[in-house]
N, C-alpha and C positions, 0 to 999 in steps of 0.2 A: 486465598482470596485475592482477586485481581483489582488493581487500579484501572480505571477506565478512561478512554479517550473518546470524545464525540467528534465525528467528522462534520464539518460545518456546511457541506453542500452549497458552498459559495454564499452562505448567509452568515458571515462572520460576526456581525453585530449582534444578531439574535442568539446564536449558539454560544458565543463567548460569554454573554451574560449568564447563561445557564451554567456554563463551566465554572465561572467564578462563584456562583451561588452554591453549587454542590461540591466544588473541589475537584472537578474532572479536568483532564487534559483536553487539548483540541488539535484537530488536524485541519490545517488551512488548505482548501481545495481550489480556490479561485485562480491560482497561478498556473493551473493546468492549461489555461489560455494565455499564451505568451504575450498577446497584444495588451493584456491588462497592465503589465509592467512596462512594456516597450513604448506604449502610447502615453502612459501617465506614470512615469517613474516616481513622482512625488507621492503616489498612493502608498508607498512603503511606510511613510510617516503615519498614515491612518491605521495601518495594520499593527504598527508598533503599539499604538494606543489600545487597540482591541485586545491584543494578547498580553498586555501588561498585567502582572500579578497572576498569570496562569502558569503553574509550575512546569507542566510538560506541554511542549508545542512541537508538532511535526507539520510537514507540508507535502502536498502532492505535486510532482513535477509534470511538465507537459508530456503528453503521450500520443496525441493523435497522429497517425500515419508515420510514426518514428520506428525505424528498423535498424537497431545497432548491430545486427548480424547479417545485414544485407550483403550480397555479393557485389553490389555496386558501390564503389568508394564515395561517390557523390552523395548517395543516400545516407551512408554512415556519417558523412560530414555534417549533414543536416541534423541528424540525431545528436552528434557531439555538441553542436552549437546550442541546441535546446537543453541538453544536459548541463552545459556550462552556465546557461541562463538560470536554471534552477539552483545551481550551487551559489551563484551570485546573489540571488534573492534570499536564499536561506542564510547566507553569511550576513547580509545586511539586517536581517530580522533576528539574528542570534539564534537561529534554529539549527539544531544538530541532528535532525532525523528527517530524511527525505525518502518518499516512496516513488519509485519509477515502475513503468510497465516493462515487461520483458521484450515485447514487440515482435514476437514470432507469430507468423500466420501459417497454420498447418497447410501442407500441400504445396507450398511455394518454394521449397528447397529441402535438401537432405538435412535432417536434424543434426547429425554429428558435425557436418560442415558448418552449418549455421551457428551452432553453439560454440564451435572453435573460434569463429570470427567474432562472436559476441564477447567471449572471454578476452580476446585481444583488444577489442574496443574498450572494455571496462578497465583493463590494466593500463591502457594509455590514458584514459580519462582520469583515473585515480592518481596518476603520477604527479607528485609534488603537492597533492592536496592534504588538508589536515586529517590526521588519523582520528581526530575527535568527532568528525562527521560520521553519522551512521546512515547506511544506504540499505533500502529494502526493495527487492525486485519482485514485482507482482505478476502472478499468473493471470492470463486473460482468455485466450482462445484455445490453448493447448488441450489436447484430448487426454493427456496423462502427464504425470509430474516429472518424467525422465529428463526432458530437455532443461527444465528449470534447475533440477538437481545438478545436472552436468555443468551448467553455467556457474552456479554457486561454488561447486566443487573446484572448478577450474580457476575461478578468481581467487579462492582460498585466502580470504582476509577476514579477520574477526569482526570488522565493522561492515561487512556486506552479508546480508541475510535475505531470506525469503520473506516477502509479504504474501501470506496465503489469503487469498480472497475466497472464502468458502462459498459465496454466491456464484462466482465465476466457475468454480470447480463443479458445483451442482448443475448448472444449466449449460455450460459450454463443453464439458468433458464427458468421456465415457467411463471415467473413474470416479468413484464416490468421494465426497469430501473426507470421509473417514479414512479411505485408503490413501488419499493425498497426504494426510497427516502421518500415517504409519510409514509412508515411504520417505518423506522429507525429514521427519523427526525434529531434532534440535537445530536443523538448518533454518527452521521457521523462527523469525525474530519479531514478526509483526503480523497481525491478523485483521483483515477487513471482515466484519461480521454483519450479516444481514440475511434475509430469508427470500426465497422465491419458490415457484412451482416446478422448477426443472426445465422450463421452456425458454425463458428469457430472463435478463438481468433486471429484476423488479425493485430491488432495494427495499423490501418489505420489512416491517418490524418482526421481531421474533415471535414465532407461532402463527404468522399469517400465511406462510407457505408450507412446504412439506419437507424441508431439510430436517433430519433427525438431530436437532440442535443439542439436546442434552448429551447424546452420545458423542457428538462432535466436540463439545466443550470439554467433556471428560477426557477425551483423547488428547486434546491440546494440553491439558494440565499434565497428563502422563508423559507425552513425548516432547513437548515444547514448553516446559514450565516457566521459562523466562520471557516468553513472547509477550509483546504489548498487544492489548486488545482494544481495537478501535471500532466503535459502532458506526456503521455506514448505512444504516437504514434511514428512511425518510425522517425528516426532522420531527414531524408530528407523531412519530412512533418511537422516538428515542427514549423518552422517560418510561414508557410502558415496557420497552425492551430492557431497560435497567431493572425494572421491577421483576421481569422474568428471570434475570440473572440472580437477583436477590432471593427470590422464591426458591430457586434451585441451588442456593448456597455457593454461587460462583463469585459473588462480590458482597461487600457490606454496604 
């Protein structure tokens, strides 16, 4: 049986109340927009109040247009600054779990070269940082799981794992979500869970799209039993999706 995390979809006040009511964890997503903190740093105090008494808290880092494996050093430097900002925010909020996007855009570079630069980027970024912080690198546009596997394998640290977004795998790749799980196995440490129809990233509640969710969830239990499950479906579908999990004996 899995403990559950609800992604707040930038509505932390509303979702944190539900998490406290039912004992769920929460993923803070608003800081994917760097300006939120840069323009109003005092907002950290508000978030401290929202996440108070929630046992598990994670956050999503900035990701828009960031490319940590770029062949251009200036672009890698932009990514580094945004990653550092995420680390700063997480530290101030006493959060020890951060989700980052991998940042690879298919067709814009040779995968092996890109992944090598990305590994170097991560190793430099992690130098001197707390080993108590946990990092999850999320798939987005990749057609298959090889490049994400290579990056995690190359970093080779116990606190750096895959965030498998099953919705992204279903609508953006030519590999099924089931096969992503079979390939990545226990490199998966965190899962973004939502549904879609295989054409775009819809963030639907469970059963509203055509992902074979029961098969996918059973494979996660088999191959990545320690992974954290975070519901990233639309807020008005979250509790119905929890009921889907309960009905199929994935949570209590």
